[in-house]
N, C-alpha and C positions, 0 to 999 in steps of 0.2 A: 504493499499500500504506499502510495506517494504522500509526503507530508511537506509542509513548509516549516522550516526552522527560522525563527524571527528573533533578532536581537533588537528590542525596542529602545526608544529614547532618542533617536536621531531626528534632527529637524531637517526636512526635505526642502529642496529648492529646484526650481526650473520650470520647464514647459512640458505639458503633456497633451496629446491629441486623443480624443475620445474615439473608440471604435464605432463601426456601424451599429445601429440599433438591432439588437438580437430579436425583439418581438416583432419588429417590422419585417426583418429578414425571413422569419418563418412563414409569414403570411405571403410576401410577394414571390418567394421562391416556390411556394405551393401553387401559386397562380400561373406558373409556366405551363401547367397541365391544361390550360384552357385553350391553347392554340397549338397547331402543328408547326408554326413558324418559329423562328429563332428569337429568344428573349435574352438580352444581355443585362446583367445586374451588376452594379459596381458598389464599392465600399461595403462588401460583405464581411462581417466579423468572422475572424478565423477561430471559432469556438467550437466545443464538442457538440452542442445542440444543433448548430446550423450544419456542421460538417456531417453529422449522422443523417439529417434530412437530405442533404445532397447525395450521400451515399445511397440512401433509400431510393431516391429517384433514379439513380443509376441502375439499381437492381430492378427497377420497373421498366428498364430499357430506355430511359430518357438519355438522350446524348448530351453530354456535359463536357465542355471545353473550358478548362480553368487556366486562363492566361497568366494569372498570378493568384496568390492566397486570397485576394479580395475582389476578384472579378471572374465572373462565370458567364458563359453563354450556354443557354439550355435549349434543346429542340425535342419536343415530345411528339414526334411524328410516327412513332412505332411502339406505343405503350403496350407492355405485356399485362393484359388484364388478369390472366390466369395466376400471375404471381401474388395478386392480392389475396388469395385464399390459402396461400402456402404457410407452412410452419415458420419459414424464414421471415416472412413478412410479419407474422404474429409476433415473433420474438423481438425483431428489430424495431417495429412500430410501437410495440407495447412499452418499450424503454424510453420512448421519446413523446413527451407531451404535445409537441408541435406536430406530430403526424396526424392528429385530428384535422388539421387544416387541409389536408388532402381530400377530404370527403366532399366539400362544396364543388371544386373544380371537377372531380371525377363524376359526380352526379350530373353536372351541367353538361359535360361533353360526352361521357360514356354511359350515362343512365344508370350506374351502379357504383357503390362504394362500400368500403369496410371501415369501421371506426374501432380501434382496440381500446381496451381499458386504459384510462389515462396513466401515463407515466410521469416522470419528472420529479419535482420537489415533493418531499413528505411534509406538507405544510397544512394538511387537513383535507376535507372532502372537496373535490372539484367536479361538480356535476356537469353533464352534457345535455341536460333537458332543453336548454335554449336552442342548441344546435338541432337536436332531433325535432322539436316541435316546429322550428322554422322550416326544416325540410319537409315535414308532413304537410304544412300549409301550402307549400309549392307543389304538392302532389306526390311526394315520395312515400314509400311504404317501407317499414323497417321490421326486422326480426332480431330479437336478442338471443344470442347463444350464451346461455348461462354458464356452461362448463368452462369456457375461455374468456368470458366477458365481452365478446365481439358483438357489434351491431352490424347487421347487413342491411344496406339501404338499396332501393331500386325504384325506378320510375320509367314509365312509358314515354313521358314528356312532361317536363315541369311547366307550371302555368303561374303567371304573375298573381300576386295576392297581396291584400292589405294585412298587415300584421302589427300588433302591439307586443313587443318583447317584455317578458316579466322581469327581466334585469337587463341593464345596458352592457352586456357581456362583450368584451373586445374580441375575443376569438369567435364567439357566437355570431356577432354582427358580420365580421369578415367572412366567415364560412357562408352564411346565408347570402351575402352580397355576391360572392363568387358563384353560388348556385343560381342566383336569379339573373345573372347578366345575359344568359342565353335562353331564359324562360320565355314562353310566349306571353305577350302582353306586359302590363305594368305592375311592378312590385313595389309597395311602400312599406318601409321599416320605420315604425315610430318606436321611440325610446331606444334608438340605436346608440351604441357607443360612438363617441366622436374624437377619441384620442388621435394624436398625430399619426400613429401607426395605421389606423383605419383610413385617415385622410390620404395618406401616401398610397395605400392600396388602391383606393378609389381613383385617384389621379393616374396611377399607372394603368389600371383597366380602361379608363377613358382614352388614354393614349393608344391603347390596343384596339379601340373601336367600340367600347361599351358606351352607354348613354346614362350616366349616373349624375343626378343633381342633388343639392342640399349637403354637399360635402362640408364638413366642419360643424354641422348642426346635428340634433338628435332625431331628424327625419330625413331618410334617404329615399329618393325616388328613382327607381331603375326601370328604364325601358328596354325590354329584352331585345337582343339583336341576333341574327342567324350565326354570326361567325366573328371570332376575334383574330387579330393578326399580331405579328411580332413588334417589339419595341425595345427601347433601352430605358433603364431606370437606375437612379442613385439613391441608396439608402441614407436616411438621416443619421447624424451622430446619435449615440445612445444616451438618452436623457437620464437613465438610471446610473450609468457610468459617471456622467457628469456630476450628479448629485453625490455619488460615492466619493469623487476626488474633492469636492467641496468639503465634505465631512472629514476626509483624510487630512486636509490642510489645516482645519480648525483643531482637531485633536492632537495633531503632532506640532502645533505652533509653527507651521511652515508657510513659506510664500511660494505659491504655486500660480502658473498661468495656464488655463485650460483653453486650447486653441481650437478655432473653428467650431464653436459650440452651437451654432444655429439657434442663437438666443431667442428668436422670435417663436420658437416651437416649445420652449421650456414651460410656458404657462406660469402656474403659481409656485413652482419649485424654488426659484430664487427668493421669493418673498417668505417662504416657510423657513429657509436657512437664515434669512435676515431676522425673523422672529427669534431665533436662537441667539441673536447677537452677533452673527458672523458677518463681517464686512465683505462686500462684493463689489468690484468696479467692472462695468462693461467697457471694454475698449474695442470699438468696432464689433466684430463677432467673437471676440475673445472675452474670457472672464479671468480677472485677476483677483486673487485672494491673498491679502497681505498677512504677514505673521502677526498673530494676536496672543498676547499673554492671557487675557481674560475676555470672555464673551458672556454677555448677560442675557438671560431668557427674558423677553418682554412679557410682563404681566398684562392681564386684561385691564381695561379702564378702571374697573371697580377694585383692582388689586387682586383678583382671584387668580389662582394657579391656571395657566393656559392648558388647553388639550389640543394635541395634533392628531388627527384621525384620517383614515383613508376615505376617499369618496370618489366616485366615477368622474372622469374628465368633464369639465376643467378643474375638478377638485384634486386633492393630492393623492398621487399614486401610492398604492400599498407597498409597491417594491422598494420604496425608500424609508418606510417607517423603521426598519432595523437600523438604517444608517443614522436617522435622526435620534433614536434612542441611545446609540452609542455616543454620539456627539454631545447629548445632554449630560453625560456622566461627568464631564469636566466643566460644565457651565456653571455660572452663578444663577442660582434660582432653582425652581422645581418645575416638573412637566409631567403631564399625563399623556401617555401614548395609548390610543384606542385603536386596535387592529380589528376592524369589523368583519373582514371578509373571510380570513382563514384562522381557524381555531388553534392551530399548532405553531403559528409563526413566532410566538414570544417565548417559546420554551427554551430558547438558547440562553436566556438571561441568567440561569443558574451559573453558567460559566463566567459571565460578567461580574456577578456577585462574588464568585470565588476569587476573581482578580482584584476585588476590593471596591467595586461600584456599590453605590447605595440605591438599590432598586427594590421596590415592592411589587411582586407579581400578584395583582389583585385577583385575577381569574384568567382563563385562557386567552381573553381578548384585551386586557387592560394591564398596563405596568406603570407605576409611578416612580419617576427618577428624581432623586435629590441630588443636585449638582455638588461636586466636590470642590470646585472653585480653584483647582490645582493646588489645594492644601495637602493632598497626598496623591501619589502616583498609583496607577494600577500596577500589579505585578504580573510577571509572566507565569504562564501555567500550560499544561497540556490540555488540549481540547479537540473536538472533532466538529466539522462543518456539516450541519443538518440540511441546509439548502443553500442555493446560490447566494441570496442577499444576506442571510444570517452569516454565511462563511465570510463574506467580505467585511461584514460589520465586525466580526471577531478578528479578522486580519488588521483592520484599522485600530482596534483596541490593543492588539499585540504590538503594533508599531509605535504606539504612544506608552506602552508600559515599560516598567523597569525590569531588566533581565531578560531571559530567554523564554520564548513560548513555542510550542509545537502545535501546529494545526494539522490534524488528520482528515482524511476523506476530502482532499482538495480537488477531487474530480468534480465535486459539486461546484466549486468556484470556477474551475476550468470550463464548465458548461456555459458560463455566462460572460467571463472576463478573459480577453485574449492576452497571452504573454504577460500576465499581471505582474509576475515576479521579475521578469526582465525590465519591464517599464519602470517599476518602483525602484529597482537598483539604479537606473539612470538618474533618479531624483536624489539618491543618496540613502536609500533604505538598505538595511542590513537583512537581507532575506535570501534563503537559498532552498532549493528543491531537493529533498532527500528521500 
């Protein structure tokens, strides 16, 4: 098992460029199945989850030309549909949460699809109801194979439909959009997710010949077309990685510049870190974080302890709550973290408490953090990464701690952050892969 060995306490300095957005990559790469023509995608993050999806497409007989680690040209002109019911597809897709995104394109173009039991992070129940109900409203039928957890979907022909989603699921919205682009008639998706990832997918599909309006709002209108063609698309910088680097700079008292951050797509993220007292300066499309000895959490106007919670876009993304929680450890003041969506995402705080943090885990969804104000340092310990975001939060804690930390199960971190140890070393971090 590979681990990170981290000697904490170094102040970092320099510039770092965020990778392409993981969540966008999983959607737009799945969308290449919608056409037999070539689709070129750039700024692809070189991470496990994305590479596994590309490998899965290759197993499906999609032609992949990888000119470098961040650029791929795909051509799905000879897809092997029989592979979808093979044990190999079950095993590989079942390990990858993003494989669920193949269902929408497969239904739209080939009239059948298989959805495996969700893999990925162990952060609690992640239901597929929004996906399945959306497909059913478009005219698909499904069968659940209880023995292996697979859903089999089929449709003679999808037809446009008005639907009100019971939750603004990002992956659910993206999957239904991809299924609807070649359905007959008009599809209206109300309470749709409007994250930048979904906006980017819709823009790419429109370049391929789709007719999608309402992009950026919670109501998408899709006029079905007969065929899509090839295109080129560039993936946005990963806003979760950008938030992680902001948190890293604050915890380690470092001066960092995040290059080419696509600030206009970050939404409320910078404001939430400013609420923690972290100074951010926008210089063009770069973010400069100066070294800060103390940052103070802003109380509510009435003096109450603030709460930061996850909420559908344009609210605060749940993927950054683990980072905010860690950053609050050395802040001046107190903060309540409320993780609404996933009931297991806060269970890593026991390791932070062992390191010396003052955190009260109220229940599976809420944790109260009492800031240390730098009066004492965290201490290095041995720990394990339970999921992508908690893994990076623990890494940030280790980099700010006194002494040596060992972080095990770093495959979870590698799933979402490319070359993270190499990039941090370039900033002055003492980290090695062992």
